[in-house]
N, C-alpha and C positions, 0 to 999 in steps of 0.2 A: 680363123675358122668361123664361118657364119653360124650363128645360134639357130637352133631348131625352132620352127613355128609352134605356137601353142594356142589352144582355145581357152576361153573363159566361160565358166558355168555358174549361173546365178538363178536362184528361185525367188519369185516375188508373190506375196499373197496380200489380201485386202487390208490387213492391219498396218502395213508399212506406211511411213510418212513420205510424201512426194519429194520434199527437199532432201531428205536423207538418201533416198534412192538416187536422186540426181548427183549428189556428192559422191556416192559410192561408184556409180558408173564413170563419173569424171575422173576419179582416182585411177581407174584402169586405163582410160583413154590417155592419161598423162604419163603413162609408163615410158621409161627410157627405151625398153624393148617392147614394142607395141604388138598387140594381138591382131590376127587377121580373121578372127572368128569369135564373136561374142554371142553365146547362147543364153537367152533368158527364158525361163519357164514360168508362165503365168499359172500359178497353182490355184485354179478356179477363177471365177470373176473377181476382178481387182478394183473396180470402180473407175469413174471418169478421170479423177485427178491423176492416179497412177498411170492410166492408159495414156493420158496426155503427155506425161513425161517420156514414156517409152516411144510414143509416136514421134515426138520431137527428135529423138536420137535416130530413129529409123529414117526420118526425112533427111537428116544431116549426114548420116553414114549408111546409105542404102545397101552397100556391099558388105558391111561389117556385121550387122545384127541379124540373128536368126531367132525369131520369136516362136515359142511353142506354147500353144494355148490349151490348157486342160479344162474340160467342161465342168469339173467340180474340184474342190479342195481335197487333195489326197495326202497331204503332209509332206514334210521336207524330203524324207528318204525316197519316197516313190516319185516325187517330182524330179529329183536329181537323177534317179534311175532312168527316167524317160529322157531327160536332157542329155545325158551321156551319149545316148544312141545317136544324137544329132550333131555331136561335136566332130569336126572334120579332121582334127589333128590328134596325134598320139598323146601328146602332153596336154593336160587340162589343169588350169588354175581355178580353184574354187574362190568365190567371192560372195559375201553376204550383202544383202541389199540395203543395209543401214550402216555399214562400216567404211573404213578408209584404209588404203595401204600406201606405203611410201612409194615414191616414183621409181625406185630401183628394186622393188620386191621381186617382180617377175624376172628381171635380168639376173639377179643373184640366185634365184632358184634354178633358172635355166643353166647357169654356170655349173651348178652342182651336178646336173644330169650330164653335162658335157664332159666333166672331169671323171665321172664314174658311170660307165655304161650299164652297170648292174642295178643302179638305183631305180626304184619303182615309185617312191613317194618321198617328198621333201616338204618340211614345214619350217616354222620359225617361232620366235617369241611373239607375244601380242601385248600391247599396252591397253589397259582398260581405262576409258576416259568418260567424263560426264560433260556433255554440252560441246566442248571444244577439245581438240587434241592437245591443247596447251594446259588442259586440266586433267592430267593423268593421275589416277588414284592408285594403280598397282601395275606391276609388270608380271605377266604370267610366263614363267620360264619352264622349259621342258628339256629333257636330256638330249644329248647330241647324237651319239653313235647308235647303230642298230642294236648292238648288244645291250646298251643302257636303256634304249627305248623298250625293248622286249621285256627286260626285268621290271621296268616301271609299269608297263601295261598290265602286269598281273594284279595291280591294285588300283591304278588310276589310268585314264587315257593319256598317252604320252605324245599325241599329235593333236594340234589345235585345228579343228575342222576347217574354218574359213581361210586359214593361212596356207593350206597345202596345195602343192602341184603334184599330180600323179600321172602314171601311165594308164591310158584308157584300157589297153589290152589286159593289164594285170587286174584291174578292177572287174572287168567283164569275166575274166577267167575264174575269179573266186565267187562269182554270183551276183555282182553289182550291189548297189544299195538295196537294203530290204526295209520293210515296214516294221521298225523296232521303235516303239514309242520312247522318245527322248534320247535314245541311244543309237540312232542310225549311224553316227560317225564312229563311235567306239566299236560297234559291231563290225563295221567295214574294216576299220584299221586293225582290229584284233585278227580278223581272218587274213589280212595281208601280212602282218608282222609274224604271226605264228605259222603262217603258211610258207615262210621262208623268203618272202619278197623284201628286198633290202630297203631300209628307211634311213632318214637322216633329218636332223633339225638344225638349221642355221642358228647360231647362238647370238642373235641380235633381234631387236624389234623391227619388223618390217610391216607390221599390221596393227591397226588401231580399232578396238572393238568398243561399242557403246554399252554403257551400263547405267542402270537406274534402280530405284528401290524394287521394281518388279523383277529385276534380274535375280535378286536373292529370294523374293517371295515365291518365284516359280520353283525354287530349289528346296521348298519346305512343305510340310503337311503330310498327312497320312497317305493320301493317294500317290504322292510323289515317292514316298517311302516304299510303298508296295511295288511300284515300278522299278525302283532301285534294286530291291531284294530279288525280284523276279529276274532281272537282267544279270545280276551278279551270280545268281544260282545257275543260270544258263552258262555263264563263263566257266563256272566250276565244273559243270557236267561235261563241257567240251574239253576240259583239261587245260584251259588257259589259266585257271587259278587253282591253287591247292586249297584244301579245306582251311588251312591257316590264313591264306590270302583272302579267302571268302569272308571269314570271320572278322578279320581286321578291316577289310574294305567295306563290306556291307554294314558291319557294326558301327564303324566310324561314321559312315555317311548317314546311318539311321539316327545317330545322336545329333548330327548337324541338322537333319531334316526337322527334328522336333524342337529345335531352339527357337526362341522368339526371333523375328526377322532382323532386328538391330544386332543381336548377339551373333546371328548367323553371318551377317555382313562383316562384323569384326573378325570372326573366326576365319572366313575366307581370306580377308586381307592380311591377316597376321600369320596364318599357318599354311595356306594353300597357294600362295603366290611367291 
């Protein structure tokens, strides 16, 4: 049976590195099951170097790329919300502009949808690396079945954003991505999972995500803590978290936010991976 066609959705903004963008795009072009629709959203002006990378691919693959240019930076959630509208296939694979996926990532996710027609979103494990995928620092594992995912989601996000492939119709039915600072993925996935849309995580690494000291610094400080508490309280009010879940989830993350960066990095690697 022929596998279903899928779109790829990526957002790019001015801080991305051109070489990393090129590597990321290439890892999609190298897939064993290739896409026929690659949507890239330019989230505001991105600068000449990134434009040059994108133009090179447009010239080499004129029928494949669909470039959406936003006049100003609106953030990842709203950029993806716009990009989804331009994807021509029902299945959409997310891809971040600085990461790498294995050559069979999309084929294996497509196979899940082929086996289970009720599935609306599929993810996988991701390997966190520094510099090269040969220097993996940790494996981020997530639960497998929908029931396990739903239970896990009550305290932490159980789907890894750039690894997922989802049904466009399901995402639009629950209101698309929203502008939720730092939590556009958790917000979307919670609405899907608790809305009864079936989910699944492949229990293997099919995706490599870049990390550096800034990766942990961004997850610390008082402002980040305020954002965490605000979002987790929203989850509680919606009924996605119990009061106990909120206390454990928000309280635990608050403690991690206030740690020195090196200690926070050790904690993530030791207990959250």
